[in-house]
C-alpha positions, -999 to +999 in steps of 0.1 A: +000+000+000+027+026+008+044+019-025+011+027-044+008+060-024+044+069-032+039+062-069+007+082-070+023+111-052+053+110-076+030+110-105+010+139-092+042+158-085+054+153-121+020+163-134+021+195-114+057+203-126+046+198-162+016+221-157+038+248-142+062+245-172+033+247-196+018+278-179+052+295-178+057+288-215+022+302-224+029+334-204+062+339-221+047+334-255+020+360-248+041+385-229+051+417-247+088+422-255+101+451-234+136+465-239+147+497-223+111+504-212+098+502-248+073+475-255+066+455-286+040+428-292+049+392-281+074+373-302+055+353-328+064+317-337+086+312-366+068+305-399+083+271-406+068+268-441+083+302-451+117+292-436+115+259-456+109+279-487+137+303-479+164+278-472+170+267-508+166+303-520+193+313-495+216+286-507+210+296-543+213+334-540+231+342-507+254+313-496+282+319-521+290+352-503+274+348-468+283+312-463+262+280-465+261+281-427+255+319-426+290+324-413+299+353-437+333+361-451+365+361-429+374+396-417+340+409-424+344+438-400+375+451-418+371+473-448+387+463-481+411+485-500+381+500-520+363+510-488+337+482-490+332+455-465+331+418-470+298+400-466+288+398-429+276+366-413+238+362-409+242+340-378+243+353-343+280+363-346+270+390-371+248+420-368+219+411-391+197+405-360+204+441-349+183+455-379+146+457-385+129+437-412+123+467-436+160+474-437+171+438-443+145+434-470+155+467-486+191+456-487+181+423-503+160+441-529+183+471-536+217+459-526+242+470-500+259+500-516+242+525-492+260+507-464+295+504-479+289+470-493+290+456-528+261+432-525+239+434-555+201+438-552+179+409-560+146+426-568+148+414-604+155+377-594+133+373-563+098+382-554+090+400-521+076+367-508+108+349-516+129+376-500+107+374-469+111+336-469+149+340-470+147+363-440+125+338-422+151+311-429+179+333-415+158+340-384+152+303-379+189+299-373+190+325-345+185+317-308+155+331-290+175+361-276+185+373-311+151+367-325+135+386-296+157+416-300+152+416-338+115+414-334+116+443-309+137+465-332+114+457-361+084+468-341+101+499-326+114+510-361+090+494-386+098+518-414+126+541-423+130+573-404+129+603-428+162+620-431+169+658-431 
């Protein structure tokens, strides 16, 4: 009899722990992202179908310069003799996740010349949906912290700020 009670108590304890983990995950999924006192909507789940569409497109259009594993070119932080910069990594070691979606999509479409890069624009080869899928694939390779920050910056700065 005591063994049955012990097994029942252990089972109830595990069930309670599982319920607490589930509730905490639900709260985290619905909590706004707040950085420096500025809130953004909760981090959405990745769009796995868009990321799956984006992966072969990334390999076809981006990997030759940015690396099949998103690692970028060696020495990407050091300018070249012509003043341009080598292709940066798109993984967490780079700065892609520091920029809002509109800017990343603009660079994909128009090229990197405005930012001292030599990357060509792909608006003639890729649709907006395909470029968004490539970005979703890149995001799928980031950890939660990088995705959360990038989501926040996208919502805090959703469109370009007009210049002087």
